[in-house]
N, C-alpha and C positions, 0 to 999 in steps of 0.2 A: 598726380601720378593719374594718370588715366584710370574711368577702369576699362574694362575688359567688354566688347562687347563684340557684334553679330558672328565670324565665322571666328574670331579669336571663342569668343566665347565657351562653344559649344565646345569647338577641341578642349579646350581646359574639362567642360563637363564630363568629357568622354576620356579621356585622363583617370578623374577621381572619379569614374564608373567603373572601370577596369586593374586602376588600386583596387579599390576596393571591395569588388570581385576576388578576385586576385589572395588578397589579406585576410578575405571572409572566405574564402577555402580554405585554407589551408588552417584558418583557427579551428573551421568544423570536424577538417578532418583531424584536428589535435583532438579535440574533445569528445565526439564522439564515431572514432573506429573504433575496434577491440583487438586491432593488432596490436603487437611489445612499442613502446615510447623508446625514448631517450631516455635515461636512470632519470638526467636533471631535470625531465618533463612529467612526470610519474605520477605527483601531491596533486599537482591543472591540472591531471590528463583525470587522473580516479576522483578528485572533486569535481570536475566534470560530471564522470560518469556520473558520482551518484548523483550528483544536481537534473540529470536529462531522465536515468530509471524514476525517479520522482514526477515527474512533469510528463511521463508519457511520450517523450519527442524519440527512444526507442523501443524496438516490442524485442517478445522475445530470446531478454537480452541471460548471458550465462558472466559470473564477475572475472574479469579478466584476472589471470595466475597475479599481476605485476602492483594485482588491485586490494591481493589480500588484506596486506599489512593497515593501506589506506582505513577502509572496511571497518577493519579489526577499531584503529583509534574512532573512528564515526562513531560508530554500536558501543563503546566502553567508560567515551573519555568524557561526556557530556551530554554534546555536538546531537548526539542521535535519542536524549532524556531533554534536553532544547525545543526541540523540537515535537516533538512526543506534546511534553507539554504548549505548545504553541496552540496545537490540532486541539486537543479539547479544548481550551480557555476559549477557542473559535466558535466549538462546538458548544459550549458551556452555556454562550452569549448566542448562540442564536435556538436555542430548545427554549429557553429561560424567556425568552420573547415573548413564545410562545403559550396560547392556554390548553394542554391535546383534552379531547377525550376522550372518553371514553371505549372511542374506537382506535383510537392515533396510536401509531408505533413503531421506535424508529429499532433500524434492525442491524446488529450487528455482525458482524463477524467475528471467529472466534484465534482464528493463529498469528500471530502478530500484531494483535487486535485487539482482542482479552490475556488472553496470556502468549508469555516470550521466549519460542523454544532454541533461546541461544548456544545452550550449551550444548546441543547436538550440530544447533549450522556452527559451534568450533568443528565438531567431525569433519564437516563438513571444507573446512577452510574455509567458515564462510563466504561458502558460493560458489565457489569459483571450483571446482567441485559438485555432479551432475546428481538429482535430487534421486535417496538410493527407496526404493515400493521398503525391502525387507525391515534396512535400518530405521524408518519413519516407523511399521510399526511396532518392534520395539521400545521406541522411544515413546512413541504414546501409553504404550502399552504399563509404563512407570506412571501416568497419568502425576507427572511431577513437574510439569510447567509452570515456573512462578505468574503471578500477579500480571501487567501493567500496572505501576500505584494511581498514572496517573487514568487510564484507562476505567475502571476497578472506581477513583472519585466519580468520574461522569458517569458512569455506571452506577452508581447509588445515588447521587443525582438525581439521574430522569427516574428512579423505581420509586425514589420519595413524591417527586413530584408528581406520580398516576402515571408517567407513559408505559404503554406497555412494550414490555422489549423481548423482539427475536431472536436466536442466537439461529443466525444461519451459513454451515461450515461444509470446504470439499471434503470436510472427513468423511471417510465409510460409513454404510449402516455399522458394517460390525467393529463399528467401535462408538460404538453412542459410551457403553458401559463407561468404559475407560474415561472415554473426557466427559460426563458428568461428575464421574468421581476427580478428578484433575478440574473441572471449572468450580466444583464445589471447597474443596480444596484449598485452588486462590483466594475463595471469600464472593464466592457470584453462586447469589441465589435468586431465588424466586424470576425466573427468567418467566418467561411468557410461552412460549414454548422451544423449544431445540430440536429444525433441519436437516440430518445427515442426509447423502448422498445415497440414494440405493442402487445395489449392481445395477438396473437394468438400466441409468445412467451418469454410467462410465464414464460412457466416452464424449459426454460431454463437453463441450468450456463452458471454463466455470460463471462467464458467463452469460452465455443460456441457458445455463441449470440454476441458477441463482434468479437472471431473469424467471424465468418460469416462477418459479417456488413463493417468488412474492407474487407475482398475478395468480396464484391461485390462494395466497391467501388473503387479496384484496376480495378474492368474487366469496370469502367467507362473510364482507363485513369489512370488515378489517380496510385500514391506510396508512400506508407509508408513507412518514415525515419525513424519513433521512436515513439515511444508512453513513456507517462507521467503517473503516474494512484500510485493510493496506492493502491492496493491489485496487486496479482498476475495474477489473474484471469485477469488484462487489458491491462498484457504486457505478455503472453503465448499466442501461437497461429499462428492459420496461419493470412501472411499480416501483420505482426507487427512489421517490417524492422528490420535495421541492427543495433540500439541500444534501451534497455531499461531504462527507468530512476524511483525505484524508492522508493517512500515516503513514511516515515512514518506514521502508525496509529495500534496503538496499541491495540485501544477500539473493532474491532470486526473486524471478515472473512467470505469474500466473497468468493464461491469457482468457 
């Protein structure tokens, strides 16, 4: 058989590219759109949705109604716990390779990072329903969110190794007492500082608010060496350290 050369090879390459573009476009539409898809494709579509929320390929998303059960299974049947464990192991390996000085700090988010609000999210149909500030305040006032076990273990390891642990949350300042009570009840102790959002900061995007607060913290003479959080807005921006560890959260998005 003679090799394809010259104009024939150009024609063949063009055909391959057209087919790839056609198939790729169809596949991306299946995985990334938030419109309703055929029932036969729901599981594949929703697992693609979960993956792409975690990699930040899509932003500003709300869980599509057809994905409620898939998100529920992911969160409750072991896969979420395995992904959290893998992230915490990576963080453990990284921070264990460093020798912290007296100013070295690791920043932790709180919700879906230190503690789990799954009972509250069930009431929102695993993120299908949008955030409701009234019911959220009622939930946080109970101060009953459980620790995420793998993160609690990581937290204690870092604490015992001499790291400063800064807790930086988007919760409002008027939730401080309930938040502290919840953290202590869940087993978190000896944090270096707990920063909540002031009333004047309520209009800020989370990424801007957290960047500003980390910068202020470093101006006091401390060094942020890394961040742990469930949102990309926990991990991006200024003074975020040398390494970020992103925990899974397919239930909601915060910019």
